[in-house]
C-alpha angles and dihedrals in degrees: 000000000000127000090251091055091047092051091047090051090049090050092051094045109038095160093053090046092051091047091051091049091049093050091047092051092047092051092047091049092049093050094046090048090050091052097050102039094089100232135076134234120230132201117224094260090050090051091053091051092048092051092047096043104035105020091242120195111237113206118195111205098186122114113280093249091058091044091054092050089061138328140169108282110259095017122134123227115232116168114229089231088059097038110133125159088218092057111128093243093050100037090055089056096051091118094045129077109267119205119195120208130188135155099284106358098261101098090046091059091064092047091048091055089053092051092049090049089051091056103263107149104193106051124158137174124210103242109233093010125236089333090066089049090054093045089054086057093237121155125270126202120219127217132032102312 
């Protein structure tokens, strides 16, 4: 396809052209934002490897009732309302990788930004939250700990 043909197509289909431009801009914004935010997203298998290899601290930010229904084995429950980078559990893990987990991955992003701002160097978020963990058919532990 030549540039002339592409421009002619865009002229004949302005709505499609605008939609394509909008999607392209949204994708570019998302990727740039992901690169500059200072923390990384992990898939469930990557989280398992990080815990096994580097003894990562997994922090579950969901309400305690949800945590007790099922959480990643070895994870610690820290309520978002009580989340503080200077918390004893967190401050002691400043040199370890810290992985934040919530229901869908959105709440954990805000907490990850706070940890990075407080000087934590290895901060991760479980992409897709606990739902992604369950979809990967990985085990959950019930109860408090």
